[in-house]
N, C-alpha and C positions, 0 to 999 in steps of 0.2 A: 971892624964894623962895616967898613965900606965894601969889602969883599963879600961879606955875608949878604948884604942887600943886593949886590949885583947877581949873586948866585940865585937868590930868591926871585929877583926880577926876571932872570933868564929862564928859570923853571916855570914861572907863571906865563911868560911869553910863549915858551914851547908848548905848554899845556893848551893855551888858547889857540895857537896855530894848528896843532894837531886836531883839536876838537872841531875847529871850523872846517877842516877838510872833510869831515864826516857828516856834513849837514846837507841833505838833499835840497834845501832851500837855496843854497849857494850853487850847487851843481845844476839844478833844473829850475831856474826862476820862472820859466814858462808854465810850469805845472801849478803854480800858486793859484788858489781859489777853487781847487777841486774839492768836492765834498766827500766823494766815495770812489771806490774802484778797487782794482787789484793792487796789492802792495808790491812795489818794486823790490825784488830781492837784493839788488845792488845797494840801494839806499838803506834798507833795513840792516843789511850786513855791515855797512860802514858805521851806522849808528850803534850797532851792537859792539863793534870794536871800540867805539867811544865809551861804552859802558864797561867794557873789559878793562880799559886802562884808567878811566876817570869816571866814576859812577855818577856823580851829580851832573857834570857837563854832558855825559852820554844820555842821561834821562832828559835833560833839557833839549838835546838835539832831537830825540824822539818826539817830545812834546811840540817843539816848533814845527817839525815836519808834518805831524798829524794836524796841527792847528792850521797850517798854511795849505795843506793838501799836497805838498811836494813829495810825499812818500808814495803816493799813488801813481800807477802807470797812466799815461794819457789814454783817453777814451778810445776804445777800439784796438788797443795794443795789448798783447799778452807777452809773457816771458816764456811761452811754451810753443812748441811746434808739434802738430798732430802726428801720430805714428803713421798715418796713411801717407802723409806728405814725405816722411822720411824713407818710405819704401823705395823711392826713386834713387836713393843714395846707395842701395845695396845692389851689388853686381850679380851676375849670373852665377858666379862661384860662391856667393854668400858672404863675400867680404865687403866692407864699407869702403867706398871710393871717397877719399877725403876732399877731393876737388868738387865733386857733386854735392857732398854734405855741406861744404862751406858755402856753395852757391845757394842751396836751399835755405840755410839758416840766414844768410844775408838777405835773401828775397823775402822771407817770412817775417823776420824781426827787424831788419834794417841795421843789424850790427855785424861788423866784420870780425870774425873770430880767427885767431892765428892757428889754424889747424895744421899748418906746415911747420910749426915750432918744434925743434928737436926735443924739447923738454916734455912734449905731450905724451901722456901715458894712456894707452888704450887697453881696455879690458873687454874680454868676450863674455857674453851672457850665457846662461844655461837654457835648456829647452823650455823650462817653465816660464822664465822671464820673457822669452820670445813669444810664447803662446799667449801671454797676457796682452801683448801688443798685436795679436792676430798674425804673427809671422811664423813661418815654418823654418826650422833649422836646415841649413844646406851643408852637406859634407864636402 
């Protein structure tokens, strides 16, 4: 009997701890009080993971983040970088310079991405995708 209650208590504690880590209200307390804006994909993704593992606590995390406004990006910030700005990262040979790309993303978004990580996977686009961004393919 005692072991069963410990197991249930540990499972409940693990559930609450993992769910609390997926709440934008805890990660970004400075965003509380926002009424609208663009949804932060990081917070929405973490809340979605909460729904994936624990349906009710995940829905509660979404509700709390929407109610407090913590799910929205701060005013004037976006999670995107315009294609025109990214053109500077493409070298004369048509290849992407990771150092320039990292500097552009850090300057535009304020986030430091690990583009020198050996696990990074790069995929090249086709001419139609490049044309959609107003870029011409270089051979």
